[in-house]
C-alpha positions in Angstrom: 0.0 0.0 0.0 2.9 2.4 0.7 4.3 1.9 -2.8 1.0 2.9 -4.3 0.9 6.0 -2.1 4.4 6.9 -3.3 3.6 6.4 -6.9 0.5 8.6 -6.8 2.2 11.3 -4.8 0.7 10.8 -1.4 4.0 10.7 0.5 3.0 12.7 3.5 1.8 9.5 5.3 5.1 7.8 4.7 8.2 7.8 6.9 11.4 9.2 5.5 12.8 5.6 5.5 9.7 4.3 3.5 9.9 7.1 1.0 13.6 6.5 0.4 13.0 2.7 0.0 10.1 3.2 -2.4 12.1 5.8 -4.4 14.7 3.2 -5.1 12.2 0.7 -6.6 9.4 2.9 -7.9 10.9 3.1 -11.4 9.8 -0.5 -11.9 6.1 0.1 -11.0 3.2 2.1 -12.4 -0.4 2.7 -11.3 -3.2 3.5 -13.7 -6.3 5.6 -13.1 -8.0 2.9 -11.2 -4.9 2.5 -9.0 -3.9 -1.2 -9.6 -0.2 -1.6 -9.2 1.7 -2.9 -12.3 5.3 -4.3 -12.3 7.0 -2.8 -15.3 10.8 -3.6 -15.2 12.9 -1.0 -17.0 15.5 -3.6 -18.1 15.5 -7.3 -19.0 15.9 -9.0 -15.6 16.3 -12.7 -14.9 14.5 -14.4 -12.1 17.8 -15.0 -10.4 18.7 -11.3 -10.6 15.3 -10.3 -9.2 15.7 -12.8 -6.3 19.0 -11.3 -5.2 17.2 -8.2 -4.0 
């Protein structure tokens, strides 16, 4: 839920730590007008690479 808030700009309810964490992963996610969260990786990523995080 916090990532959605970050993506739609409602960051006032987030702690500084949460905002920093979401900022580092937000480039891989999008929300549309109905607010579902979509994973949209910016680069080709293998499952092994993703699991390292």
